[in-house]
DRENKEMAR-327888 format. One line per field, with one value per residue (C-alpha): residue number from 1; x, y, z. Coordinates in steps of 0.25 Angstrom, whole numbers. Layout:
% residues N
k: [NUM | ...] $
u: [X | ...] $
v: [Y | ...] $
w: [Z | ...] $
% end
This chain:
% residues 390
k: [1 | 2 | 3 | 4 | 5 | 6 | 7 | 8 | 9 | 10 | 11 | 12 | 13 | 14 | 15 | 16 | 17 | 18 | 19 | 20 | 21 | 22 | 23 | 24 | 25 | 26 | 27 | 28 | 29 | 30 | 31 | 32 | 33 | 34 | 35 | 36 | 37 | 38 | 39 | 40 | 41 | 42 | 43 | 44 | 45 | 46 | 47 | 48 | 49 | 50 | 51 | 52 | 53 | 54 | 55 | 56 | 57 | 58 | 59 | 60 | 61 | 62 | 63 | 64 | 65 | 66 | 67 | 68 | 69 | 70 | 71 | 72 | 73 | 74 | 75 | 76 | 77 | 78 | 79 | 80 | 81 | 82 | 83 | 84 | 85 | 86 | 87 | 88 | 89 | 90 | 91 | 92 | 93 | 94 | 95 | 96 | 97 | 98 | 99 | 100 | 101 | 102 | 103 | 104 | 105 | 106 | 107 | 108 | 109 | 110 | 111 | 112 | 113 | 114 | 115 | 116 | 117 | 118 | 119 | 120 | 121 | 122 | 123 | 124 | 125 | 126 | 127 | 128 | 129 | 130 | 131 | 132 | 133 | 134 | 135 | 136 | 137 | 138 | 139 | 140 | 141 | 142 | 143 | 144 | 145 | 146 | 147 | 148 | 149 | 150 | 151 | 152 | 153 | 154 | 155 | 156 | 157 | 158 | 159 | 160 | 161 | 162 | 163 | 164 | 165 | 166 | 167 | 168 | 169 | 170 | 171 | 172 | 173 | 174 | 175 | 176 | 177 | 178 | 179 | 180 | 181 | 182 | 183 | 184 | 185 | 186 | 187 | 188 | 189 | 190 | 191 | 192 | 193 | 194 | 195 | 196 | 197 | 198 | 199 | 200 | 201 | 202 | 203 | 204 | 205 | 206 | 207 | 208 | 209 | 210 | 211 | 212 | 213 | 214 | 215 | 216 | 217 | 218 | 219 | 220 | 221 | 222 | 223 | 224 | 225 | 226 | 227 | 228 | 229 | 230 | 231 | 232 | 233 | 234 | 235 | 236 | 237 | 238 | 239 | 240 | 241 | 242 | 243 | 244 | 245 | 246 | 247 | 248 | 249 | 250 | 251 | 252 | 253 | 254 | 255 | 256 | 257 | 258 | 259 | 260 | 261 | 262 | 263 | 264 | 265 | 266 | 267 | 268 | 269 | 270 | 271 | 272 | 273 | 274 | 275 | 276 | 277 | 278 | 279 | 280 | 281 | 282 | 283 | 284 | 285 | 286 | 287 | 288 | 289 | 290 | 291 | 292 | 293 | 294 | 295 | 296 | 297 | 298 | 299 | 300 | 301 | 302 | 303 | 304 | 305 | 306 | 307 | 308 | 309 | 310 | 311 | 312 | 313 | 314 | 315 | 316 | 317 | 318 | 319 | 320 | 321 | 322 | 323 | 324 | 325 | 326 | 327 | 328 | 329 | 330 | 331 | 332 | 333 | 334 | 335 | 336 | 337 | 338 | 339 | 340 | 341 | 342 | 343 | 344 | 345 | 346 | 347 | 348 | 349 | 350 | 351 | 352 | 353 | 354 | 355 | 356 | 357 | 358 | 359 | 360 | 361 | 362 | 363 | 364 | 365 | 366 | 367 | 368 | 369 | 370 | 371 | 372 | 373 | 374 | 375 | 376 | 377 | 378 | 379 | 380 | 381 | 382 | 383 | 384 | 385 | 386 | 387 | 388 | 389 | 390] $
u: [37 | 31 | 29 | 12 | 10 | 4 | -9 | -10 | -6 | -17 | -27 | -22 | -23 | -37 | -41 | -35 | -32 | -47 | -48 | -36 | -43 | -57 | -49 | -44 | -56 | -64 | -51 | -53 | -69 | -70 | -58 | -64 | -51 | -49 | -61 | -55 | -63 | -57 | -50 | -60 | -56 | -70 | -64 | -51 | -37 | -25 | -13 | 0 | 8 | 19 | 15 | 26 | 19 | 10 | 2 | -6 | -16 | -25 | -37 | -50 | -56 | -62 | -58 | -57 | -45 | -31 | -22 | -29 | -21 | -15 | -5 | 3 | 7 | 14 | 7 | 18 | 7 | -6 | -16 | -8 | 6 | 17 | 8 | 8 | -7 | -11 | -20 | -28 | -22 | -29 | -40 | -49 | -46 | -34 | -28 | -12 | -4 | 2 | 17 | 28 | 32 | 21 | 17 | 2 | -9 | -19 | -31 | -35 | -49 | -51 | -65 | -68 | -70 | -72 | -62 | -54 | -39 | -39 | -28 | -31 | -22 | -28 | -18 | -3 | 5 | 12 | 16 | 32 | 30 | 21 | 32 | 41 | 33 | 28 | 43 | 48 | 36 | 39 | 55 | 52 | 44 | 55 | 65 | 59 | 53 | 60 | 54 | 43 | 40 | 42 | 30 | 22 | 24 | 20 | 7 | 5 | 4 | -5 | -13 | -14 | -16 | -27 | -36 | -32 | -34 | -45 | -52 | -54 | -59 | -66 | -75 | -75 | -79 | -94 | -89 | -93 | -82 | -82 | -80 | -69 | -62 | -63 | -57 | -47 | -43 | -41 | -32 | -24 | -24 | -18 | -7 | -2 | -2 | 5 | 15 | 19 | 19 | 21 | 13 | 12 | 1 | 3 | 0 | -12 | -17 | -17 | -23 | -34 | -36 | -36 | -47 | -56 | -56 | -57 | -70 | -75 | -71 | -80 | -92 | -91 | -88 | -102 | -110 | -109 | -108 | -122 | -126 | -120 | -128 | -115 | -115 | -100 | -102 | -98 | -86 | -84 | -75 | -88 | -98 | -89 | -89 | -104 | -105 | -95 | -96 | -110 | -113 | -100 | -106 | -99 | -102 | -94 | -84 | -83 | -82 | -72 | -64 | -65 | -59 | -48 | -45 | -44 | -35 | -25 | -24 | -28 | -18 | -7 | -17 | -19 | -3 | 1 | -9 | -6 | 10 | 7 | -1 | 11 | 22 | 13 | 10 | 23 | 21 | 6 | -1 | -13 | -21 | -28 | -17 | -10 | -22 | -23 | -7 | -8 | -23 | -16 | -3 | -16 | -24 | -12 | -10 | -26 | -26 | -17 | -22 | -36 | -31 | -22 | -34 | -43 | -31 | -30 | -45 | -45 | -32 | -39 | -52 | -45 | -53 | -66 | -61 | -58 | -72 | -78 | -69 | -73 | -87 | -100 | -108 | -109 | -97 | -109 | -116 | -102 | -99 | -111 | -109 | -106 | -94 | -87 | -96 | -87 | -74 | -81 | -84 | -70 | -63 | -71 | -75 | -60 | -57 | -66 | -59 | -46 | -48 | -55 | -42 | -34 | -43 | -46 | -31 | -27 | -38 | -33 | -20 | -20 | -31 | -19 | -8 | -1 | -1 | -4 | 5 | 16 | 13 | 13 | 26 | 32 | 26 | 32 | 45 | 45 | 41 | 53 | 62 | 57 | 60 | 72 | 78 | 72] $
v: [44 | 40 | 25 | 22 | 14 | 1 | 6 | 14 | 3 | -5 | 5 | 9 | -7 | -12 | 1 | -2 | -18 | -19 | -10 | -15 | -31 | -24 | -18 | -29 | -38 | -27 | -27 | -43 | -43 | -31 | -34 | -39 | -44 | -42 | -34 | -30 | -32 | -39 | -30 | -25 | -23 | -14 | -1 | -5 | -9 | -1 | -2 | 7 | 12 | 23 | 35 | 32 | 43 | 54 | 61 | 73 | 78 | 91 | 90 | 92 | 108 | 109 | 98 | 99 | 90 | 94 | 84 | 74 | 63 | 49 | 44 | 31 | 23 | 9 | 0 | -4 | -12 | -17 | -22 | -21 | -20 | -16 | -11 | 7 | 9 | 24 | 32 | 45 | 57 | 57 | 68 | 74 | 80 | 76 | 69 | 68 | 72 | 61 | 62 | 51 | 42 | 44 | 32 | 30 | 22 | 15 | 11 | -1 | -1 | -5 | -4 | 9 | 16 | 9 | 11 | 20 | 18 | 6 | 12 | 26 | 34 | 34 | 41 | 41 | 31 | 35 | 23 | 29 | 42 | 36 | 27 | 37 | 45 | 34 | 30 | 46 | 47 | 33 | 38 | 52 | 44 | 33 | 43 | 52 | 42 | 31 | 19 | 26 | 31 | 15 | 12 | 24 | 17 | 5 | 11 | 17 | 3 | 0 | 9 | 7 | -8 | -6 | 4 | -5 | -19 | -16 | -3 | -3 | -18 | -17 | -5 | -11 | -24 | -16 | -15 | -2 | 9 | 16 | 4 | -1 | 13 | 13 | -2 | 1 | 15 | 8 | -3 | 9 | 16 | 5 | -1 | 13 | 19 | 8 | 6 | 21 | 25 | 12 | 2 | 10 | 17 | 31 | 24 | 18 | 29 | 35 | 23 | 25 | 39 | 37 | 27 | 35 | 46 | 36 | 33 | 47 | 51 | 39 | 41 | 58 | 54 | 43 | 54 | 65 | 58 | 54 | 68 | 73 | 63 | 59 | 47 | 46 | 47 | 62 | 58 | 51 | 40 | 38 | 39 | 27 | 19 | 19 | 16 | 4 | -2 | -3 | -4 | 4 | 14 | 27 | 35 | 24 | 26 | 39 | 37 | 29 | 39 | 49 | 38 | 33 | 49 | 53 | 42 | 48 | 61 | 53 | 45 | 58 | 65 | 54 | 49 | 63 | 65 | 52 | 53 | 67 | 63 | 53 | 64 | 72 | 62 | 62 | 77 | 77 | 79 | 74 | 67 | 80 | 87 | 77 | 78 | 93 | 94 | 83 | 90 | 104 | 96 | 88 | 101 | 107 | 94 | 93 | 108 | 104 | 91 | 95 | 105 | 92 | 85 | 95 | 100 | 85 | 84 | 98 | 93 | 80 | 88 | 100 | 98 | 99 | 113 | 116 | 113 | 120 | 134 | 133 | 127 | 137 | 128 | 136 | 130 | 125 | 116 | 112 | 107 | 99 | 91 | 76 | 76 | 90 | 84 | 70 | 82 | 89 | 77 | 72 | 84 | 86 | 73 | 69 | 83 | 79 | 66 | 72 | 82 | 72 | 63 | 73 | 73 | 59 | 52 | 64 | 59 | 45 | 46 | 54 | 43 | 32 | 41 | 38 | 52 | 48 | 39 | 46 | 58 | 49 | 43 | 57 | 61 | 50 | 52 | 66 | 63 | 53 | 61 | 72 | 61 | 56 | 72 | 74] $
w: [150 | 165 | 166 | 168 | 182 | 182 | 184 | 173 | 164 | 170 | 168 | 153 | 151 | 155 | 145 | 133 | 132 | 131 | 121 | 114 | 113 | 109 | 97 | 92 | 94 | 86 | 75 | 74 | 74 | 63 | 55 | 42 | 35 | 20 | 14 | 1 | -11 | -23 | -33 | -44 | -59 | -62 | -60 | -67 | -62 | -57 | -64 | -62 | -73 | -78 | -88 | -100 | -108 | -110 | -123 | -121 | -130 | -129 | -123 | -130 | -130 | -118 | -111 | -94 | -96 | -93 | -101 | -113 | -118 | -114 | -106 | -108 | -96 | -93 | -83 | -74 | -65 | -65 | -76 | -92 | -84 | -94 | -104 | -106 | -110 | -114 | -102 | -103 | -96 | -82 | -83 | -72 | -58 | -50 | -63 | -63 | -76 | -81 | -84 | -90 | -78 | -70 | -62 | -62 | -59 | -69 | -69 | -78 | -85 | -100 | -100 | -91 | -105 | -117 | -127 | -118 | -112 | -102 | -91 | -84 | -75 | -61 | -53 | -50 | -43 | -28 | -23 | -23 | -18 | -7 | -3 | -3 | 5 | 15 | 17 | 21 | 31 | 37 | 36 | 45 | 54 | 58 | 57 | 67 | 76 | 75 | 83 | 86 | 71 | 69 | 79 | 74 | 59 | 65 | 72 | 56 | 50 | 62 | 58 | 42 | 45 | 55 | 45 | 31 | 38 | 48 | 48 | 32 | 30 | 42 | 37 | 24 | 29 | 36 | 50 | 57 | 52 | 65 | 75 | 65 | 64 | 81 | 82 | 71 | 76 | 89 | 84 | 77 | 90 | 98 | 89 | 83 | 97 | 104 | 93 | 91 | 106 | 114 | 121 | 137 | 144 | 137 | 124 | 130 | 137 | 122 | 115 | 126 | 122 | 109 | 110 | 119 | 109 | 97 | 102 | 105 | 91 | 85 | 94 | 90 | 75 | 76 | 84 | 74 | 63 | 65 | 70 | 56 | 49 | 42 | 32 | 29 | 13 | 14 | 4 | -9 | -4 | 5 | -5 | -13 | -1 | 1 | -14 | -13 | 0 | 3 | 19 | 23 | 35 | 30 | 42 | 50 | 40 | 42 | 58 | 56 | 48 | 59 | 70 | 63 | 59 | 74 | 77 | 71 | 80 | 92 | 94 | 94 | 104 | 115 | 115 | 118 | 129 | 134 | 134 | 141 | 152 | 155 | 154 | 164 | 174 | 183 | 186 | 186 | 200 | 198 | 185 | 183 | 182 | 173 | 164 | 163 | 158 | 150 | 144 | 141 | 131 | 126 | 120 | 115 | 106 | 104 | 99 | 87 | 86 | 83 | 72 | 67 | 65 | 59 | 49 | 43 | 42 | 33 | 27 | 21 | 18 | 10 | -3 | 5 | 11 | -3 | -7 | 4 | 2 | -13 | -13 | -13 | -2 | 12 | 22 | 31 | 20 | 16 | 31 | 34 | 20 | 23 | 18 | 26 | 38 | 38 | 39 | 51 | 58 | 56 | 61 | 73 | 78 | 77 | 83 | 95 | 98 | 97 | 107 | 116 | 116 | 124 | 137 | 133 | 134 | 144 | 155 | 151 | 153 | 165 | 171 | 170 | 173 | 186 | 193 | 206 | 210 | 203 | 210 | 224 | 221 | 219 | 233 | 240 | 232 | 238 | 252 | 253 | 247 | 257 | 270 | 265 | 265 | 279] $
% end
């Protein structure tokens, strides 16, 4: 990859250093520290256990229950550890069928039902298979990526750290969600891109393009959230938050999700465009020719990336698609409802930001590329060889 000139490095540094300093200052100012509430036992305590026996019995006539009876569970962790209480077999949609040897999660709530059982099975334990799955994913990344795989995992760790230690606490503390998301996404962008791709001018150009695209995505999201009169309370999760966290800006939370979700796709496109421009620079005759050549590569990349982002949203919202197909309401009414309008907004704004990142990053990379001096140096070299031959 061609090295950047001193002029290019000065331009990029003059733009990104203030942005990095501003991001760091905003992280310090907005960071609330820990806002975790004290654990409450009003809704019961969590315990872990293993099923040791299952006793099924016939369900009452006309009952919609599929399995009736009880199970004996040995509590291995939590309140009552070492005991073996009886629990009712789980019922209702999505309930799991218990078998001897199953590791389960229990809720200990002795006063939930007067005269009822103190424990209830609420979920399965999944820590062991999840640990193996994560270990397998890490092994694959390291085997293929080697040193680059290590840096990419470090960037991923930083991303989760910023989300869990800054973004979530700051929003819960009452800071504007959109501002928190932009600052958090900027911090993730700086750390993850430089860790993964190294500290160089080409990565810096990708950072600048990503930052500009994130701002555009946030502005578009804010404009159309207001134009569509969205409240941000279109899902059960949002409704629950509005009850348990009074004063939380749900509209801002919707915008924050859009910004953070867009970052995952933007960095891939911007890095590719920055590297493409760098590789094409030695053969370019002018900045405009360099831009045109690189933008052709970007069009091919963004065509597949747009499909990727839409399919990602569609996959996450597959139950919604089934409801649309099975429902009797007109499609137009469903699509303009609050909940589905959220998904349309995420997909549309994310796609616009993704497409815009290509010309933005390509233009920035072509602007700082050392096309003129390389071309003039080549011309002087060619003329010198010609005089020597003469």
